[in-house]
C-alpha positions in Angstrom: 0.0 0.1 0.0 1.5 3.3 -0.9 1.2 6.5 1.1 -0.8 9.5 -0.6 1.6 11.9 -2.2 2.2 15.0 -0.8 1.9 18.0 -3.3 2.7 21.4 -3.8 -0.2 23.9 -4.5 0.4 23.7 -8.4 0.7 20.2 -8.7 -2.5 20.0 -6.6 -4.3 22.0 -9.3 -3.2 19.7 -12.1 -4.4 16.9 -10.0 -7.7 18.0 -9.0 -8.2 19.1 -12.8 -7.3 15.3 -13.5 -9.7 14.1 -10.8 -12.5 16.5 -12.3 -12.1 15.2 -15.7 -12.9 11.6 -14.3 -16.0 12.9 -12.7 -14.7 13.0 -9.1 -15.9 14.7 -6.4 -13.1 16.7 -4.2 -13.3 16.9 -0.4 -10.9 19.4 1.6 -10.1 18.8 5.0 -7.3 20.8 7.0 -5.3 20.8 10.4 -2.4 21.2 12.5 -2.4 17.5 13.1 0.4 18.1 15.5 0.1 15.4 17.6 -1.9 12.7 15.8 -5.0 11.1 17.6 -8.3 9.4 17.2 -10.2 12.6 16.7 -8.1 13.1 13.8 -8.5 9.8 12.2 -12.3 9.9 12.6 -12.4 13.5 11.3 -10.4 12.3 8.2 -12.5 9.1 8.0 -15.6 11.1 8.0 -14.4 13.6 5.4 -13.5 11.0 3.1 -16.9 9.7 3.0 -18.4 12.9 1.9 -16.8 12.7 -1.6 -14.6 10.8 -4.1 -11.3 12.1 -3.1 -9.8 13.8 0.0 -7.3 16.5 -0.1 -5.9 17.4 3.4 -4.1 20.8 3.7 -1.4 20.4 6.7 -0.7 23.8 8.6 2.9 24.7 7.8 5.3 25.1 11.1 4.9 29.2 11.3 1.4 29.1 11.3 0.9 25.9 13.8 3.2 28.4 16.2 0.9 31.7 15.3 -2.2 29.3 16.2 -1.2 27.2 19.1 1.5 29.2 20.8 5.1 28.5 21.7 6.7 24.9 22.1 4.2 24.1 18.8 4.4 22.3 16.7 5.9 19.2 18.1 6.8 17.6 14.8 7.9 19.7 11.7 5.4 20.3 8.7 7.1 17.4 6.7 6.7 14.9 9.3 3.0 15.8 10.3 2.5 15.7 6.3 4.0 12.3 5.9 1.8 11.0 8.9 -1.4 12.2 7.2 -0.3 10.7 4.0 -0.2 7.3 5.7 -3.8 7.3 6.3 -5.7 5.1 3.9 -8.3 7.2 3.2 -6.5 10.3 2.4 -5.9 11.0 -1.7 -3.3 13.8 -1.4 -1.4 16.0 1.1 -0.3 19.5 0.9 1.3 21.9 3.5 -0.2 25.7 3.5 1.9 28.2 5.0 -1.3 30.7 6.0 -3.0 30.8 9.2 -6.3 29.8 7.4 -6.8 27.4 4.4 -9.1 30.3 2.8 -6.9 31.5 0.3 -6.0 27.8 -0.6 -9.9 26.9 -0.9 -10.5 30.0 -3.1 -7.8 28.8 -5.4 -8.5 24.6 -5.4 -12.3 25.3 -5.2 -13.2 21.9 -3.5 -16.8 20.7 -3.9 -16.9 20.2 0.1 -14.9 21.7 2.8 -14.8 19.2 5.9 -14.6 20.9 9.1 -14.9 19.0 12.8 -17.8 19.0 14.9 -16.4 21.9 17.1 -17.7 24.3 14.2 -21.1 24.7 12.9 -21.9 25.5 9.4 -22.4 29.1 10.4 -19.3 29.6 12.5 -16.9 28.3 9.6 -14.4 30.9 9.1 -14.2 30.1 5.4 -17.8 29.6 4.8 -18.1 32.5 2.9 -15.3 31.7 0.7 -16.8 28.2 0.0 -20.1 29.3 -0.6 -19.0 32.0 -3.0 -17.5 29.5 -5.5 -20.9 27.1 -5.3 -18.8 24.7 -2.7 -20.3 23.2 0.4 -19.2 23.3 4.0 -20.0 20.1 5.9 -19.4 19.0 9.4 -17.9 15.6 9.9 -16.4 13.6 12.8 -17.1 12.5 16.0 -17.7 14.8 19.0 -14.7 17.1 19.9 -13.5 15.1 23.0 -9.9 14.8 21.8 -7.5 17.9 21.9 -3.8 17.7 21.4 -3.4 20.8 23.7 -4.9 18.5 26.5 -3.1 15.6 25.4 0.1 17.5 25.9 -0.8 18.9 29.2 -1.4 15.3 30.4 1.8 14.4 29.2 3.8 16.9 31.1 1.7 16.2 34.2 
């Protein structure tokens, strides 16, 4: 079994074009995935059920530091991307360097933008962008009972 390819934005655009030519629907999910846990797996599995192809955007190191604070990320962006690429339901992985995937969503225009259950369709920050190009926001995964931040706190205790 092979890992999903880790591709840059240009490769991803070409890939999406080929997938769409084959009449495949595209779902996009994103996150820091700093310390992989079961909540991440359930989120990605649920996202993959929404479309034919799942693309996962992994936040780059600087954006994780900005979003999560000092001492983060625990693993660098290449290692986090490689872990995500090894998950069976993931078709493609890309690393993005902004704090939000908004710009990337506007470029890629996936059919679905999948967010975890800590959001509602109305609270997804990128919803306006996705709706503007005709995409849909979907909430997927199990209840938000898992947190990397909380795991790290427990590990330090």
